[in-house]
C-alpha positions as MATLAB code, in Angstrom:
seq = 'XXXXXXXXXXXXXXXXXXXXXXXXXXXXXXXXXXXXXXXXXXXXXXXXXXXXXXXXXXXXXXXXXXXXXXXXXXXXXXXXXXXXXXXXXXXXXXXXXXXXXXXXXXXXXXXXXXXXXXXXXXXXXXXXXXXXXXXXXXXXXXXXXXXXXXXXXXXXXXXXXXXXXXXXXXXXXXXXXXXXXXXXXXXXXXXXXXXXXXXXXXXXXXXXXXXXXXXXXXXXXXXXXXXXXXXXXXXXXXXXXXXXXXXXXXXXXXXXXXXXXXXXXXXXXXXXXXXXXXXXXXXXXXXXXXXXXXXXXXXXXXXXXXXXXXXXXXXXXXXXXXXXXXXXXXXXXXXXXXXXXXXXXXXXXXXXXXXXXXXXXXXXXXXXXXXXXXXXXXXXXXXXXXXXXXXXXXXXXXXXXXXXXXXXXXXXXXXXXXXXXXXXXXXXXXXXXXXXXXXXXXXXXXXXXXXXXXXXXXXXXXXXXXXXXXXXXXXXXXXXXXXXXXXXXXXXXXXXXXXXXXXXXXXXXXXXXXXXXXXXXXXXXXXXXXXXXXXXXXXXXXXXXXXXXXXXXXXXXXXXXXXXXXXXX';
ca = [
     -19.314  -16.590   17.452;
     -17.974  -13.770   19.550;
     -16.921  -10.441   18.096;
     -13.231   -9.510   18.401;
     -13.111   -6.192   20.189;
      -9.767   -6.626   21.844;
      -6.448   -5.001   22.708;
      -3.303   -5.638   20.679;
      -0.085   -4.723   22.481;
       2.731   -3.866   20.095;
       6.388   -3.346   21.002;
       9.048   -2.173   18.541;
      12.670   -3.046   18.588;
      15.434   -5.224   17.076;
      15.244   -9.013   17.112;
      17.189  -12.170   16.446;
      14.925  -15.011   15.539;
      12.925  -15.263   12.333;
      10.710  -18.245   13.001;
       7.494  -17.175   14.657;
       3.870  -18.232   14.844;
       0.699  -16.569   15.992;
      -2.078  -18.900   17.161;
      -5.565  -17.509   16.683;
      -9.067  -18.817   16.285;
     -11.765  -16.969   14.375;
     -14.373  -15.601   16.723;
     -12.476  -15.479   20.006;
     -11.279  -12.416   21.825;
      -7.485  -12.101   21.763;
      -5.212  -10.042   23.964;
      -1.607   -9.889   22.633;
       1.083   -8.995   25.157;
       4.374   -9.708   23.430;
       7.725   -8.324   24.532;
      11.114   -8.923   22.904;
      14.788   -7.877   23.163;
      17.456   -6.271   21.024;
      19.909   -8.506   19.153;
      21.529   -9.066   15.777;
      19.271  -10.439   13.056;
      21.033  -12.428   10.351;
      19.614  -12.419    6.803;
      20.992  -13.001    3.346;
      24.399  -14.183    4.683;
      25.056  -10.843    6.416;
      24.451   -9.490    9.875;
      22.265   -6.429   10.247;
      19.815   -4.920   12.654;
      16.241   -4.397   11.582;
      13.170   -2.905   13.272;
      10.297   -5.364   13.803;
       7.066   -5.631   15.765;
       6.908   -8.207   18.558;
       9.920  -10.036   17.147;
       8.220  -10.821   13.897;
       9.073  -10.157   10.251;
       6.539   -9.708    8.743;
       4.728   -8.478   11.822;
       1.699  -10.040   13.513;
      -1.697  -10.192   11.838;
      -4.589   -8.275   13.351;
      -7.905  -10.162   13.280;
     -11.367   -8.564   13.580;
     -14.900   -8.744   12.279;
     -16.513   -6.159   10.045;
     -17.487   -3.104   12.141;
     -15.230   -3.961   15.086;
     -12.957   -1.595   16.959;
      -9.407   -2.589   17.831;
      -6.976   -0.812   20.155;
      -3.280   -1.132   19.363;
      -0.813    0.029   22.051;
       2.587    0.764   20.569;
       5.738    0.857   22.683;
       8.651    2.160   20.644;
      11.791    0.466   21.835;
      13.630    1.004   18.552;
      16.182    3.774   17.981;
      14.151    5.733   15.455;
      10.922    7.768   15.541;
       7.957    5.804   14.260;
       4.280    5.910   13.408;
       1.886    3.177   12.218;
      -0.766    3.435    9.541;
      -3.765    1.088    9.061;
      -3.803    0.951    5.302;
      -7.277    0.864    3.820;
      -9.075    1.411    7.166;
     -11.318    4.444    6.611;
     -11.214    5.483   10.282;
     -14.534    7.377   10.150;
     -14.119   10.790   11.818;
     -10.932    9.523   13.429;
      -7.813   10.758   11.599;
      -6.094   10.933   15.001;
      -5.205    7.279   14.611;
      -4.505    7.226   10.879;
      -0.732    7.506   11.401;
       1.220    9.284    8.640;
       4.097   11.180   10.244;
       3.590   14.969   10.425;
       0.238   14.670    8.665;
      -2.050   13.333   11.393;
       0.423   12.976   14.254;
       3.916   13.660   15.367;
       6.073   10.528   15.631;
       6.266    8.163   18.589;
       9.745    8.848   19.935;
      12.035    6.059   21.168;
      11.110    5.060   24.665;
       7.511    6.387   24.443;
       4.143    4.901   23.516;
       0.835    5.680   21.879;
      -2.627    4.067   21.712;
      -4.145    3.696   18.273;
      -7.904    3.245   17.914;
      -8.790    1.346   14.737;
     -12.398    1.892   13.745;
     -13.604   -0.558   11.100;
     -16.715    0.241    9.091;
     -17.481   -1.154    5.633;
     -14.173   -2.934    5.125;
     -14.401   -6.717    4.670;
     -11.415   -8.783    3.532;
      -7.680   -8.216    3.674;
      -5.980   -4.943    4.556;
      -2.614   -4.265    6.151;
      -0.765   -2.034    8.587;
       2.726   -0.548    8.157;
       5.079    2.085    9.473;
       4.534    5.511    7.994;
       7.793    7.279    8.849;
      10.944    7.269    6.724;
      11.415    3.832    5.091;
      10.830    1.823    8.239;
       7.792    0.085    6.686;
      10.244   -2.149    4.792;
      10.298   -4.419    7.849;
       7.470   -2.990   10.003;
       4.251   -4.297    8.449;
       1.626   -7.013    8.743;
      -1.868   -7.998    7.605;
      -5.270   -6.923    8.912;
      -7.826   -9.712    8.448;
     -11.421   -8.427    8.535;
     -13.909  -11.276    8.622;
     -17.592  -10.888    7.681;
     -20.090   -9.857   10.336;
     -21.232  -12.563   12.691;
     -23.795  -14.810   11.062;
     -22.760  -14.030    7.459;
     -20.414  -15.863    5.060;
     -18.159  -15.029    2.175;
     -19.928  -14.355   -1.142;
     -17.824  -17.023   -2.906;
     -18.988  -19.915   -5.039;
     -17.106  -22.151   -2.556;
     -16.259  -21.442    1.110;
     -12.535  -21.933    1.737;
     -11.303  -24.827    3.868;
      -8.374  -22.792    5.165;
      -6.911  -19.293    4.899;
      -3.277  -18.316    4.381;
      -1.579  -14.929    4.461;
       1.034  -14.207    1.780;
       3.000  -10.977    2.244;
       5.249   -9.893   -0.593;
       8.140   -7.738    0.603;
      11.434   -6.188   -0.425;
      14.851   -6.627    1.235;
      18.038   -4.569    1.326;
      21.465   -5.664    2.610;
      21.596   -2.296    4.304;
      19.777   -0.076    6.729;
      16.806    1.082    4.633;
      16.650    4.486    6.307;
      20.309    5.000    5.388;
      19.524    4.003    1.805;
      16.995    6.808    1.370;
      19.035    9.276    3.476;
      22.038    8.803    1.184;
      19.889    9.207   -1.923;
      18.302   12.420   -0.625;
      21.736   13.795    0.284;
      23.198   13.113   -3.135;
      20.036   13.812   -5.137;
      20.016   10.562   -7.047;
      17.933    7.363   -7.111;
      18.142    5.174   -4.008;
      19.852    1.839   -4.362;
      17.484   -0.886   -5.488;
      16.707   -3.758   -3.159;
      18.725   -6.949   -3.128;
      15.757   -9.258   -3.203;
      11.989   -9.628   -2.908;
      10.517  -11.846   -0.168;
       7.511  -14.060    0.367;
       6.524  -14.081    4.023;
       9.953  -12.769    4.970;
      12.088  -15.193    2.912;
      13.802  -14.575   -0.448;
      13.648  -18.284   -1.381;
      15.559  -20.856   -3.376;
      17.418  -18.472   -5.725;
      19.432  -17.077   -2.750;
      21.714  -19.944   -1.584;
      22.012  -18.875    2.051;
      18.218  -18.483    2.275;
      17.331  -21.779    0.577;
      16.871  -23.770    3.808;
      14.392  -21.159    5.091;
      12.304  -20.858    1.922;
       8.652  -20.372    2.910;
       6.461  -23.457    2.412;
       2.700  -23.453    2.144;
       1.315  -26.884    3.049;
      -1.914  -27.930    1.358;
      -4.232  -30.928    1.223;
      -5.291  -32.177   -2.174;
      -8.953  -31.324   -2.824;
      -9.079  -28.390   -0.422;
      -9.762  -24.751   -1.323;
      -7.557  -22.078    0.213;
      -8.195  -18.357    0.592;
      -4.884  -16.632    0.023;
      -4.714  -13.143    1.549;
      -1.984  -11.445   -0.529;
      -0.361   -8.128    0.445;
       2.147   -6.220   -1.645;
       4.318   -4.661    1.071;
       7.221   -3.988   -1.331;
       8.640   -0.517   -1.166;
       9.171    0.442   -4.800;
       7.880   -2.281   -7.102;
       4.686   -3.513   -8.649;
       4.775   -7.279   -8.699;
       3.585  -10.199  -10.802;
       2.661  -13.255   -8.707;
       1.818  -16.818   -9.761;
       1.832  -20.441   -8.572;
       3.164  -23.113  -10.914;
       0.428  -25.170  -12.655;
      -2.322  -23.654  -10.522;
      -5.127  -21.272  -11.458;
      -5.889  -18.314   -9.193;
      -9.446  -16.981   -8.646;
      -9.486  -13.286   -7.589;
     -12.460  -12.553   -5.341;
     -11.548   -9.259   -3.566;
      -9.129   -6.328   -3.850;
      -8.411   -3.805   -1.101;
     -11.040   -5.427    1.153;
     -13.788   -4.933   -1.403;
     -15.367   -7.894   -3.237;
     -15.033   -8.151   -7.029;
     -16.726  -10.305   -9.622;
     -14.567  -13.412   -9.403;
     -12.349  -14.341  -12.313;
      -9.632  -16.895  -12.931;
      -6.095  -16.067  -13.971;
      -2.666  -17.604  -14.215;
      -1.044  -14.577  -12.553;
      -1.915  -11.361  -10.746;
      -0.335   -7.911  -10.943;
      -0.462   -6.173   -7.565;
       0.782   -2.644   -6.801;
       2.559   -1.587   -3.586;
      -0.190   -0.961   -1.047;
      -2.794   -3.227   -2.654;
      -4.185   -6.394   -1.161;
      -5.971   -9.279   -2.920;
      -8.086  -12.181   -1.787;
      -7.495  -15.188   -4.022;
      -9.052  -18.624   -4.001;
      -6.642  -21.507   -4.706;
      -7.841  -25.009   -5.391;
      -5.298  -27.677   -4.499;
      -6.284  -29.832   -7.459;
      -2.914  -30.885   -8.897;
      -0.974  -34.098   -8.411;
       0.645  -34.165   -4.944;
       4.106  -32.663   -5.374;
       6.044  -29.415   -4.879;
       5.187  -26.294   -6.874;
       6.956  -22.960   -6.911;
       5.166  -19.754   -5.892;
       6.942  -16.781   -7.525;
       6.925  -12.995   -7.500;
       8.946  -10.567   -9.602;
       8.755   -6.962  -10.641;
       6.548   -5.346  -13.243;
       8.545   -2.305  -14.316;
       8.063   -0.545  -17.661;
       9.502    2.828  -16.677;
      11.934    4.528  -19.013;
      15.442    4.369  -17.594;
      14.153    3.449  -14.116;
      16.263    1.173  -11.989;
      14.462   -1.734  -10.350;
      15.078   -5.023   -8.546;
      15.153   -7.644  -11.307;
      15.282  -10.648   -9.008;
      12.621  -13.301   -8.366;
      11.459  -14.447   -4.962;
      10.280  -18.036   -4.560;
       8.255  -20.055   -2.096;
       6.997  -23.627   -2.285;
       3.441  -24.933   -2.420;
       3.819  -28.391   -0.833;
       1.109  -31.041   -0.928;
       0.734  -33.289    2.107;
       0.811  -37.033    1.547;
       3.126  -39.834    0.571;
       4.913  -39.278   -2.706;
       8.431  -39.013   -4.014;
       9.265  -35.308   -4.147;
      10.873  -34.064   -7.370;
      14.493  -32.903   -7.354;
      13.161  -29.367   -7.843;
       9.606  -27.962   -7.474;
       7.589  -27.611  -10.667;
       8.679  -24.417  -12.365;
       6.791  -21.172  -12.379;
       5.733  -18.901  -15.226;
       5.569  -15.083  -14.939;
       5.161  -12.344  -17.507;
       8.369  -10.573  -18.481;
       9.190   -7.551  -16.296;
       8.059   -4.919  -18.856;
       4.948   -6.709  -20.150;
       2.540   -3.780  -20.066;
      -0.155   -5.722  -21.933;
      -0.085   -8.468  -19.260;
      -0.402   -5.914  -16.493;
      -3.220   -4.018  -18.203;
      -5.135   -7.169  -19.158;
      -5.222   -8.108  -15.451;
      -6.220   -4.761  -13.981;
      -8.937   -4.138  -16.569;
     -10.729   -7.323  -15.412;
     -11.438   -5.864  -11.997;
     -15.146   -5.157  -11.452;
     -17.037   -4.609   -8.190;
     -19.286   -7.476   -7.097;
     -22.124   -4.919   -6.827;
     -24.587   -7.436   -5.414;
     -27.646   -7.061   -3.197;
     -25.636   -7.989   -0.086;
     -22.593   -5.983   -1.228;
     -23.940   -2.906   -3.015;
     -21.916    0.024   -4.322;
     -22.758    3.673   -4.686;
     -20.903    5.341   -7.516;
     -21.412    9.150   -7.725;
     -23.245    9.823  -10.991;
     -22.627   13.539  -10.790;
     -19.571   15.435   -9.608;
     -19.374   18.585   -7.480;
     -15.601   19.049   -7.547;
     -13.198   18.027  -10.344;
      -9.474   17.692   -9.684;
      -7.035   17.066  -12.478;
      -3.669   16.173  -10.968;
      -0.485   15.790  -12.977;
       1.857   13.128  -11.506;
       5.485   13.797  -12.368;
       9.096   13.051  -11.697;
      11.008   16.325  -11.509;
      14.384   17.795  -10.758;
      15.482   20.586   -8.453;
      18.473   22.707   -9.526;
      21.685   22.219   -7.562;
      24.377   24.939   -7.372;
      27.109   24.264   -9.926;
      25.395   20.998  -10.936;
      26.735   19.521   -7.680;
      24.133   16.768   -7.209;
      24.150   13.237   -8.603;
      20.771   13.332  -10.359;
      20.090   14.148  -14.054;
      22.301   16.952  -15.368;
      23.869   17.381  -11.928;
      20.504   18.234  -10.338;
      18.416   16.688   -7.577;
      15.608   14.195   -8.293;
      12.227   15.277   -7.056;
       8.532   14.444   -7.631;
       5.294   16.346   -7.614;
       1.507   16.483   -7.872;
       0.334   19.422   -9.997;
       3.948   20.603  -10.069;
       4.047   20.973   -6.293;
       6.679   18.925   -4.458;
       5.256   18.428   -0.987;
       7.371   19.586    1.965;
       6.708   17.749    5.218;
       5.974   20.208    8.091;
       7.476   20.041   11.579;
       4.062   20.073   13.268;
       1.399   17.706   12.078;
      -1.274   19.179    9.809;
      -4.162   17.656   11.747;
      -3.208   19.461   14.954;
      -2.718   22.700   13.043;
      -6.116   22.333   11.394;
      -7.960   21.357   14.567;
      -6.363   24.023   16.724;
      -6.149   26.750   14.008;
      -2.361   26.970   14.177;
      -1.072   29.246   11.458;
       2.049   28.815    9.368;
       2.043   25.002    9.112;
       0.346   24.629    5.694;
      -1.479   26.624    3.017;
      -4.783   25.582    1.504;
      -3.977   26.478   -2.115;
      -3.286   23.129   -3.733;
      -4.653   23.732   -7.215;
      -7.505   21.832   -8.875;
      -5.672   21.762  -12.221;
      -1.987   21.703  -13.220;
      -0.425   25.143  -13.271;
       0.871   24.458  -16.812;
      -0.956   22.588  -19.574;
       1.270   20.864  -22.130;
       1.454   17.551  -23.942;
       1.845   15.647  -20.666;
       2.797   12.359  -22.320;
       4.684   13.812  -25.296;
       8.352   13.434  -26.058;
      11.090   16.037  -26.067;
       9.416   18.134  -23.346;
      11.053   21.364  -22.301;
      13.418   21.056  -19.366;
      11.750   24.146  -17.830;
       8.718   21.942  -17.091;
      10.830   19.703  -14.862;
      11.201   22.275  -12.063;
       8.505   22.048   -9.386;
       7.324   24.458   -6.715;
       8.047   23.242   -3.207;
       5.530   23.758   -0.420;
       3.107   22.312    2.117;
      -0.076   22.892    0.140;
      -3.322   21.100    0.927;
      -6.773   20.924   -0.704;
      -9.860   21.733    1.383;
     -13.061   19.893    0.349;
     -16.524   20.602    1.691;
     -18.235   17.755    3.532;
     -20.464   15.496    1.436;
     -19.096   16.836   -1.840;
     -18.820   14.332   -4.697;
     -15.265   14.369   -5.957;
     -13.629   13.188   -9.168;
      -9.856   13.002   -9.288;
      -8.105   12.358  -12.606;
      -4.477   11.399  -12.072;
      -2.556   12.312  -15.236;
       0.826   10.683  -15.732;
       3.564   12.680  -17.436;
       6.660   11.938  -19.449;
       8.897   14.308  -17.468;
      12.278   12.800  -16.513;
      10.917    9.229  -16.403;
       7.473    7.938  -17.368;
       6.334    5.057  -15.179;
       3.423    3.633  -13.243;
       2.381    5.395  -10.038;
       0.237    3.572   -7.413;
      -1.767    6.422   -5.841;
      -3.192    5.835   -2.339;
      -5.805    7.964   -0.511;
      -6.134    7.680    3.261;
      -9.590    7.771    4.866;
     -11.481    6.663    1.732;
     -12.175    4.027   -0.840;
     -12.799    5.334   -4.325;
     -14.338    3.927   -7.513;
     -12.024    3.596  -10.476;
     -14.391    4.762  -13.190;
     -12.015    5.110  -16.079;
      -8.457    4.950  -17.378;
      -6.589    5.299  -20.623;
      -3.337    6.138  -22.385;
      -2.171    9.539  -23.447;
      -3.649   12.823  -22.222;
      -7.028   12.891  -20.481;
      -9.801   14.640  -22.376;
     -12.997   15.109  -20.351;
     -15.229   15.522  -23.395;
     -13.960   12.385  -25.116;
     -13.155   10.151  -22.118;
     -16.058   10.706  -19.686;
     -18.664    8.941  -21.911;
     -16.575    5.752  -21.604;
     -16.649    5.664  -17.802;
     -17.907    2.584  -15.996;
     -20.495    3.829  -13.498;
     -22.165    0.401  -13.096;
     -19.611   -1.858  -11.428;
     -16.194   -0.094  -11.226;
     -13.685   -1.602   -8.771;
     -13.693   -0.005   -5.271;
     -10.077    0.472   -4.213;
      -7.857    2.486   -1.906;
      -4.752    2.242   -4.112;
      -4.805    2.513   -7.903;
      -2.043    2.371  -10.487;
      -1.731    5.356  -12.819;
      -0.533    3.799  -16.113;
       2.728    4.915  -17.705;
       2.000    7.891  -19.938;
      -1.704    7.542  -19.181;
      -4.431    8.549  -16.757;
      -6.927    7.085  -14.319;
     -10.153    8.645  -13.015;
     -11.626    7.924   -9.561;
     -14.780    9.101   -7.753;
     -15.875    9.220   -4.173;
     -18.185   11.086   -1.797;
     -16.310   13.238    0.765;
     -18.328   12.037    3.751;
     -15.451   11.380    6.145;
     -14.320   14.621    7.799;
     -10.663   14.907    8.690;
      -7.132   15.338    7.394;
      -6.244   12.637    4.869;
      -2.911   12.003    3.183;
      -2.736   11.269   -0.582;
       0.474    9.960   -2.079;
       2.258    7.645   -4.450;
       2.956    4.329   -2.752;
       6.316    3.937   -4.452;
       8.355    4.965   -1.435;
      11.052    6.818   -3.397;
       8.389    9.007   -4.998;
       6.806    9.764   -1.609;
      10.254   10.721   -0.292;
      10.705   13.061   -3.252;
       7.379   14.905   -2.703;
       4.709   13.080   -4.753;
       2.086   13.656   -2.115;
      -0.448   16.139   -0.727;
      -3.252   16.287    1.855;
      -7.007   16.547    1.558;
      -8.879   18.275    4.383;
     -12.556   17.363    4.464;
     -14.564   19.848    6.529;
     -17.040   18.916    9.277;
     -20.629   18.151    8.389;
     -23.672   19.906    9.891;
     -24.382   17.420   12.764;
     -22.453   16.014   15.691;
     -22.349   12.661   13.886;
     -20.650   14.208   10.859;
     -17.908   16.092   12.734;
     -14.396   15.091   13.699;
     -14.085   13.038   16.852;
     -12.214   14.895   19.582;
      -8.540   14.050   19.925;
      -7.458   11.316   22.322;
      -6.159   12.386   25.769;
      -2.558   12.021   24.573;
      -0.981   12.695   21.177;
       2.787   12.369   20.700;
       4.376   15.792   20.955;
       6.537   17.290   18.239;
];
């Protein structure tokens, strides 16, 4: 079997058709050279233009083997600036191709191009790529499939007969960048989406989309590996398949101890590998996804997206597919009972290395805030502007990327004083909190971490403005989720309960509503790495910061030099 060390050519623009296929075969080298044109794309009974990659929504999958390198050439033929991020790819010593706008690069301007170098290392399983500028990732995203190294197999009790990619998305009957621009102008919440999607289609519950409902064809007796991505912008999702049991085997391209479940709860940014046995009577069965949202007074899309699991064979199809079952939207117990079952496989062939001691502790409060508006002229709470923060700092995006400023010692772009603890200690999850606690400091503050330091970050949720879940994502690293709980974190009481044996290894973790989660990792990847909430509205409001990990002592532990061309600001 050959290794896939190939070139993927990507072109961005606006497209018409929505029926596409990508033919691939595991183990062959592929060169994608796809070009498309601008036209009107019709969805949900209305005409609107969307940005896509190579005429595909969702975009094309990238296939590779563990340890491969992939080059992606992006030609931006859309009308907006754009960058791409390879979510969950650690990019060892190579933040130059990580992609977040004004963090590791300036955007690719319309009419220009950029070569991304994707360096795979320990990742094995399903990851994904998406735009990392404004809200363009709503339609610009796709899966990254990382197969095991040549000569090895999956560590499953049964090898799958086939593999299928399931991308859960979110759809607006509007230009998504206008949605967030209007919200930022007025200071209020952005409009919620009009539907969720499964592989680009809302499904049966939307009459004009019913003929295009996605169908997954299966053979009775076969086992399928479902590669599930939550590409939704602002919603954690429950997902299930009627009358079928799901077996979770990996999360965020890291293997877990397999367990069976009737549903999964997956946060925006997360990926899951799930085994499905086609062991029911040949018929039609609904696949369904809907929001998990337990936030106080938080608007959310309360619709359900459907697809159909269809058995091959001769049988009389029912008038309607067998019905689905999902937990109710605010079922916190259902969400927690799923996430607490995640444990690393931690086997001989797939070992883990959890730091048992910590060099640097960070306690980060995660909050929704407000910024005062003159004469209460904004549309947010009490006439103010909605904001968000980490440790009471609402991040301000610079106009020159932080990586260039760090590498070339350019002053005035950022300050390195992001604090290790919240500036104010209070009853973070209490009620009737003082309105003075709602006002954040605004700034481009980063945290500098010495190479090879062991780090523990405790994300502490707060009850300011609106208590809700926050899926926190760290670029450049996986981390071990060693503990979580409700209420306020207490190191003395909570640390003894940590799981240091087989904690899940993730790149995106949900901070529970009015609770906390603790993660650990070794800072052995030098570079500039973005950290942010993966609810897009919170990122837009400033719930983000940047970690700068310094160079190590040898040439093999230092940043790679920049590529010959980086997009100019």
